[in-house]
C-alpha positions in Angstrom: 83.2 203.6 137.6 82.4 205.4 134.5 83.2 204.4 130.7 85.2 207.3 129.8 87.6 207.8 132.7 88.3 204.0 132.4 89.2 204.5 128.6 91.5 206.8 129.1 92.9 205.1 131.9 93.5 201.8 129.8 94.7 203.9 126.9 97.6 205.1 128.9 98.3 201.7 130.3 98.7 200.5 126.5 100.8 203.1 125.6 103.1 202.9 128.7 103.6 199.4 127.9 104.7 199.3 124.5 107.7 202.1 125.7 108.7 199.3 127.9 108.8 197.0 125.4 110.6 199.6 122.9 113.2 200.2 125.6 113.9 196.9 126.4 114.3 195.9 122.7 116.8 198.9 122.2 118.7 197.9 125.7 118.9 194.2 124.5 119.9 195.1 121.4 123.1 197.3 123.1 123.9 194.8 125.3 124.1 192.3 122.7 125.9 194.2 120.2 128.6 195.0 123.0 128.9 191.7 124.7 129.2 189.0 121.7 132.0 186.6 122.2 135.0 187.5 120.9 137.0 184.2 121.9 136.4 180.3 121.2 136.3 180.0 125.4 133.9 182.1 126.4 132.0 180.7 123.2 132.2 177.1 125.0 130.9 178.9 128.3 128.1 180.0 127.4 127.1 176.5 125.2 128.0 174.7 128.9 125.9 177.3 130.4 123.2 176.7 128.4 123.6 172.9 128.2 123.5 172.7 132.0 120.6 174.9 132.4 117.2 172.6 132.9 114.6 173.4 130.7 111.5 175.5 132.0 108.5 173.5 132.0 105.7 174.3 129.6 102.7 176.3 131.1 99.8 175.5 129.1 98.1 178.2 128.3 94.5 178.8 128.8 92.6 180.4 126.7 91.3 183.9 128.5 87.8 184.6 128.8 86.5 187.7 127.5 85.3 190.1 129.5 82.3 190.2 127.1 81.7 186.5 128.2 82.3 186.8 131.6 79.8 190.2 131.7 77.5 188.3 130.1 77.7 185.8 132.7 77.2 187.9 135.5 74.8 190.5 133.6 71.5 190.1 133.8 69.8 188.9 130.9 68.5 192.2 130.5 71.9 194.2 130.5 71.4 197.8 131.4 73.1 200.5 128.7 75.8 201.1 131.2 76.6 197.7 131.5 76.8 197.3 127.7 79.2 200.2 127.1 81.4 199.0 129.9 81.5 195.7 128.0 82.4 197.3 125.1 85.1 199.6 126.7 86.9 196.4 127.8 86.6 194.5 125.1 88.5 197.3 123.0 90.9 197.3 126.1 91.8 193.5 125.7 92.1 193.7 121.8 94.5 196.4 122.5 96.8 193.8 125.1 96.5 191.3 122.8 98.4 193.6 119.4 100.9 194.8 122.1 101.9 191.0 123.5 101.8 190.3 119.7 104.4 193.3 119.1 106.7 192.6 122.0 106.6 188.7 120.8 107.8 189.7 117.3 110.6 192.1 119.1 111.6 189.2 120.9 111.8 186.9 117.7 113.8 189.5 115.3 116.4 190.2 118.2 116.9 186.2 118.9 117.4 185.9 115.0 119.9 188.8 115.2 121.4 187.6 117.9 121.9 184.3 116.2 123.2 185.5 113.3 125.8 187.4 115.2 127.1 184.1 117.0 127.2 182.5 113.8 129.3 185.3 112.2 131.8 184.8 115.3 131.6 181.2 115.5 132.8 181.8 111.9 135.7 184.1 112.0 136.7 182.0 115.4 136.8 178.9 113.2 139.0 180.7 110.3 141.3 182.0 113.0 141.7 178.2 113.8 142.1 177.0 110.4 145.5 180.1 110.0 146.7 179.0 113.4 146.9 175.1 112.6 148.4 176.1 109.3 151.1 178.0 111.4 152.1 175.2 113.7 152.2 173.0 110.8 155.0 175.1 108.6 156.7 175.2 111.9 156.6 171.6 112.4 157.8 171.1 109.0 160.6 173.8 109.7 161.3 171.6 113.0 161.9 168.3 110.8 163.7 170.6 108.1 166.6 171.7 110.5 166.8 168.4 112.4 165.8 170.0 115.6 162.8 168.6 116.2 162.8 165.3 118.7 159.2 165.3 118.8 156.6 167.4 117.7 156.4 171.1 119.0 154.2 171.6 121.5 152.5 175.2 121.0 149.7 174.8 123.2 146.9 173.6 120.5 147.5 170.2 118.6 146.1 170.6 115.0 147.5 167.4 113.7 146.0 165.1 111.5 144.6 162.0 112.8 147.6 160.1 111.4 150.2 162.4 113.4 147.8 161.8 116.7 148.3 157.7 115.7 152.1 158.4 115.7 152.5 160.9 118.4 150.4 159.5 120.7 152.1 160.4 124.0 152.9 164.1 122.2 149.1 165.5 123.6 148.9 169.2 124.6 148.3 169.7 128.5 145.4 172.1 129.8 148.2 174.5 131.0 150.5 174.3 127.6 146.7 175.5 125.9 145.6 178.4 128.4 149.3 179.5 128.4 149.1 179.4 124.4 145.5 181.4 124.2 147.1 184.1 126.7 149.9 185.0 124.1 149.8 188.5 123.0 149.8 189.8 119.6 153.4 191.1 120.0 154.5 187.4 121.3 152.9 186.2 118.2 154.6 188.6 115.9 157.7 187.1 117.7 156.8 183.8 116.9 156.2 184.3 113.3 159.7 186.1 112.7 161.2 183.6 114.6 159.4 181.4 111.9 160.6 183.3 109.1 164.3 182.8 110.4 164.0 179.3 110.7 162.2 178.7 107.4 164.8 176.7 104.3 162.3 178.4 101.9 162.5 181.8 103.5 165.7 183.2 101.7 168.4 184.3 104.1 171.4 186.8 104.4 174.2 184.1 103.0 176.2 187.3 102.1 179.0 188.9 103.4 181.7 188.2 105.9 179.7 185.6 107.7 178.3 184.2 105.4 180.6 180.5 105.8 179.3 180.6 109.3 175.6 181.1 108.7 175.5 178.1 106.1 176.8 175.8 109.3 173.9 175.9 112.1 176.6 174.2 114.7 179.2 177.2 114.2 176.5 179.5 114.6 175.3 178.4 117.8 178.5 178.4 118.8 179.2 181.9 118.3 175.7 183.3 118.3 174.8 185.3 121.4 172.2 184.1 123.9 171.4 187.9 125.2 170.8 189.2 128.6 167.6 189.0 129.2 166.6 186.6 132.3 163.5 184.2 132.2 161.5 183.4 129.3 161.1 185.1 126.0 157.8 184.8 124.8 158.5 182.6 122.4 158.6 178.2 123.0 161.1 178.1 119.8 163.0 180.9 120.6 163.2 179.9 124.1 164.9 176.4 122.7 167.0 177.5 120.3 169.1 179.8 122.9 169.2 176.5 125.3 170.6 175.0 122.2 172.9 177.6 121.9 174.0 177.7 125.8 174.3 173.7 125.7 176.5 174.0 122.7 178.8 176.6 124.1 179.1 175.0 127.2 180.1 171.8 125.5 182.7 174.0 123.5 184.2 175.4 126.8 185.0 172.3 128.1 186.5 171.1 125.1 188.6 174.7 125.3 189.7 174.1 128.8 190.6 170.2 128.8 192.6 171.1 125.6 194.4 174.3 127.6 195.2 171.7 130.5 196.5 169.1 128.3 198.7 171.2 126.2 200.1 172.6 129.0 201.1 168.8 130.3 202.2 168.2 126.5 204.3 171.1 126.8 205.9 170.1 130.4 206.9 166.9 129.0 208.2 168.6 125.8 210.9 170.4 128.4 211.3 167.2 130.4 212.4 165.1 127.3 214.6 168.3 126.5 216.7 168.1 129.9 217.0 163.9 129.6 218.6 164.7 126.6 222.7 164.7 127.7 226.5 165.1 126.1 227.9 162.6 128.4 229.9 159.8 126.8 228.4 156.9 129.0 226.7 154.5 127.5 225.2 152.5 129.9 224.9 153.3 133.7 223.4 151.3 136.7 220.1 152.4 139.3 222.1 155.5 140.5 219.7 155.3 143.7 222.0 152.3 144.7 225.0 152.0 142.5 227.6 155.0 140.6 228.5 152.2 138.2 228.8 153.1 134.5 230.9 152.6 131.4 231.5 154.5 128.5 231.8 151.8 125.8 229.6 149.2 124.4 232.2 146.2 124.9 232.1 142.8 126.9 235.0 143.5 129.0 234.5 147.1 130.0 230.7 146.1 130.7 231.8 143.5 133.1 234.9 145.1 134.6 231.8 147.9 136.0 229.0 146.2 136.7 230.5 142.5 137.9 232.0 143.7 141.0 231.2 142.1 144.3 227.8 143.0 146.0 227.9 145.8 148.2 225.0 144.6 150.7 225.9 141.2 151.6 225.5 140.2 155.8 225.2 138.1 157.8 221.8 138.8 160.1 221.5 137.5 163.3 218.1 137.9 165.1 216.3 136.9 168.8 212.4 136.9 169.7 211.0 136.0 173.5 207.6 135.0 173.5 205.4 137.4 174.9 202.3 137.7 176.0 199.0 139.5 174.2 199.0 143.2 173.6 202.7 143.6 174.5 204.4 146.5 172.4 205.8 145.2 169.0 204.4 141.9 169.5 204.1 139.9 166.2 202.3 136.3 165.6 205.0 133.9 164.4 205.6 130.2 164.8 202.3 129.6 166.4 202.6 132.2 168.9 203.2 135.8 170.0 206.6 137.1 169.9 208.3 140.2 170.4 212.4 141.2 168.9 214.9 140.6 171.6 217.8 141.5 169.5 219.0 141.8 166.0 222.2 142.7 164.7 224.2 141.8 160.8 227.5 141.1 160.2 229.0 142.9 157.1 230.7 140.2 154.9 231.3 142.2 151.8 235.2 142.9 152.6 235.3 139.2 152.1 233.3 138.6 148.8 235.4 137.8 145.6 234.5 136.6 141.7 233.8 133.0 142.2 235.4 130.4 139.5 233.3 128.0 137.3 235.9 126.5 135.5 237.1 122.9 136.6 239.6 122.6 139.4 242.4 121.4 137.8 242.2 124.7 135.6 244.2 127.1 136.5 241.2 130.4 136.6 242.2 134.2 137.2 239.5 135.5 139.6 240.5 139.0 139.0 239.4 138.8 135.0 236.2 140.5 134.4 234.4 137.6 133.0 235.2 135.2 136.4 231.9 134.2 137.6 229.7 134.5 134.0 228.6 131.2 132.3 229.8 130.9 129.0 225.9 131.0 127.6 225.4 134.4 129.2 228.7 136.2 127.8 227.4 135.1 124.1 224.1 136.5 124.9 225.9 140.1 126.5 228.3 140.2 123.6 225.1 139.7 121.6 223.5 142.0 123.0 226.2 145.0 123.2 226.6 144.7 119.6 223.0 144.5 117.7 220.6 145.4 120.3 218.9 149.1 119.3 215.9 148.6 121.5 216.6 152.3 124.3 214.3 150.4 126.6 216.2 147.2 126.9 217.8 146.5 130.6 220.4 144.2 131.6 219.9 142.6 134.9 223.2 141.4 136.6 222.3 138.7 139.2 224.9 138.2 141.7 224.9 135.0 143.7 226.6 134.9 146.7 228.1 131.2 148.2 229.6 130.4 151.1 230.1 126.8 152.0 229.5 125.7 155.6 228.1 128.9 156.7 225.7 126.4 158.6 228.3 125.9 161.2 228.8 129.1 161.6 225.5 129.5 162.1 225.5 126.8 164.7 228.3 128.2 167.2 226.6 131.8 167.2 223.2 130.2 168.4 225.6 128.4 171.0 227.1 131.3 172.2 224.4 133.5 172.8 222.2 130.5 174.5 225.1 130.0 177.1 225.2 133.9 177.4 221.5 133.6 179.1 219.2 134.2 176.1 216.4 131.8 176.6 214.6 133.0 173.1 214.2 131.3 169.4 217.1 132.6 167.3 216.9 133.2 163.5 220.0 133.7 161.2 219.8 134.0 157.9 222.3 135.5 154.9 222.5 137.4 151.7 222.7 135.0 148.9 221.3 137.1 145.6 221.5 140.6 144.5 220.3 142.2 141.2 221.5 145.2 139.5 219.6 146.9 136.4 221.8 148.3 134.0 220.0 150.8 131.6 221.0 152.8 128.4 222.2 156.4 128.8 219.8 157.9 126.0 217.4 160.6 125.9 214.5 158.8 125.3 215.1 156.2 127.8 216.4 158.6 130.5 212.8 160.4 129.4 210.9 157.4 130.3 212.4 156.5 133.3 212.4 159.7 134.7 210.2 161.0 137.8 209.3 164.3 135.8 207.4 162.0 133.5 205.6 159.7 136.0 204.1 163.2 137.8 203.0 164.3 134.4 201.2 161.0 134.1 199.7 161.2 137.1 198.3 164.7 136.8 196.5 163.7 133.2 194.7 161.0 134.7 194.7 158.6 131.7 198.4 158.9 130.9 199.2 155.7 132.8 196.8 153.5 130.4 199.4 154.0 128.0 202.4 154.0 129.6 202.3 150.7 131.4 201.6 149.1 128.6 204.1 150.7 126.6 207.0 149.9 129.3 205.6 146.4 129.8 206.2 145.7 125.9 209.4 147.6 125.3 211.2 147.1 128.8 213.1 143.8 127.8 215.1 142.1 130.6 218.1 140.3 129.6 219.4 138.3 132.5 223.4 137.5 133.1 224.3 135.2 135.9 227.2 136.1 138.2 228.9 133.8 140.8 230.4 135.3 144.0 231.7 133.7 147.2 233.0 134.5 150.6 236.5 134.0 150.5 236.8 132.9 154.4 236.7 130.6 156.6 234.7 129.7 159.6 237.7 129.3 162.0 239.5 132.5 160.5 236.0 134.1 161.1 234.9 132.9 164.7 237.6 135.3 166.6 236.0 138.3 165.1 232.9 137.7 166.6 232.8 135.8 169.6 233.5 138.0 171.9 230.5 140.4 171.0 228.0 137.4 171.6 225.8 137.7 174.3 222.2 137.8 175.5 221.4 140.7 174.6 222.7 140.5 170.6 226.2 141.5 169.6 227.9 144.4 171.7 231.3 146.1 170.7 233.2 147.7 173.1 231.6 150.6 175.7 229.5 151.7 172.2 226.1 152.4 173.0 223.9 149.9 171.7 219.6 149.7 171.0 217.7 148.2 174.0 214.4 146.4 172.6 211.4 146.5 175.1 211.6 142.8 175.4 215.2 143.1 176.4 214.3 145.7 179.1 211.5 143.3 180.3 213.5 140.5 180.2 215.7 142.8 182.5 213.4 143.9 184.6 212.2 139.9 185.0 215.8 138.8 186.1 216.1 141.8 188.3 212.6 140.9 190.2 214.0 137.4 190.5 217.5 138.2 191.7 215.3 140.5 194.5 213.4 138.0 195.3 216.8 135.3 195.7 218.5 137.5 197.9 215.0 138.5 200.2 214.8 134.7 200.6 218.2 134.2 201.7 218.0 137.4 204.2 214.6 135.6 205.8 216.3 132.6 206.3 219.9 133.8 207.8 217.5 135.7 210.3 215.3 132.9 211.2 218.6 130.9 211.7 
């Protein structure tokens, strides 16, 4: 290889290397200028990648032997002129290569320094933005405390609170999801947050003029009267969403209160109508229970009161019931006296026509049994007289306790049992009578009629909680005044027996040919008697045929 062509080739190669290095420098500069980290997340990712990448091992650089030394080692002690020229050319080429390498190293150092400077500038800008966002969150926290809306610190995605706030709210640390959600907020959404901050900021001047100025000064009225919009879903502002939720809860509470108010207002209006209907223009001052009696009186006098309500009892009976022992699962059976029984018959003898007022005086004194006060003790008369003259309680009740006495009725009961058993009844016979009858007398006033009426009880049942007030009130106000009244059955056993002797039988009491109610036990007994009689007839027939 000749000297000049090799030298030209080396110069061309050096120029090409220089152009390539300069091109690489400009490309790297453009890429770094366009692809600078503009966000804190990218900086953290770059730093993590740089820290995670293993460092390349350093390779010791051996000092390169110059071409002159190699040529001198290989050349003979007496080099030719051509060899010396080649050595000079190679030395010049090596020198140029070293110069180009030094130039590329300097370019790389400059680009690295530029990259570091731009990175520092970006970090400084991001640090300033973080400080501004921390101040923004601090202002919102102060606003939340001022307005009483801060049960816990508002989670805006980043926690820039001080160490003391961390100690107070250790459980309020933001989650990674909230941080990523906050970092994804657009500029419009952040602008909405700033607007909301201005709306909630107590130091910001609010519009308190106009017709709604009193409403604007009270947050509760503003939450009730304010709208919630027609949008569905997230609005992009955490504070605004929470304010909307608070408005919705407040408005729901107000709606429930309005419904309850309308419901109880309707019940109250119905109660007013019932109270108005309870008034009457009748002259009646006292009346008995209208479900059982028709007795009334229009005077608050003792004689008139006893004349109306001290009448003979309306339901005085002598009840006779027959029971038959039965097996288990018999229709209508029940457990009584250590065994199972069923009702065979039951009837009641009316004693009302022979009931009259009894005398409480000594036998030697003449007593008019037709007098209204007959049968009433003297102390009860004093109580009744005082009640009619002085009592002002509209809910007071006079309770007439009418006792019925019938001497020697046990003898009549024994005769009835003996007559029924002689008729063929083999069961148990029970006989009892009416011993007392109670009559309640009420005052005919508007309030008493209203409180005792059915309409009020229905309204109280609809109100659910009305009985909690009605029952204690009635228990405390309804005072009962007992008045004892003595009555007796004015007929002897010998005179009463002929009325019932012909009707007593094994099936109860039969009168003429009128249809009588037949109990299942009576049917079973009749079938058993028929079966026994048929068996006896068959036995007699068989004996006659055998003979």
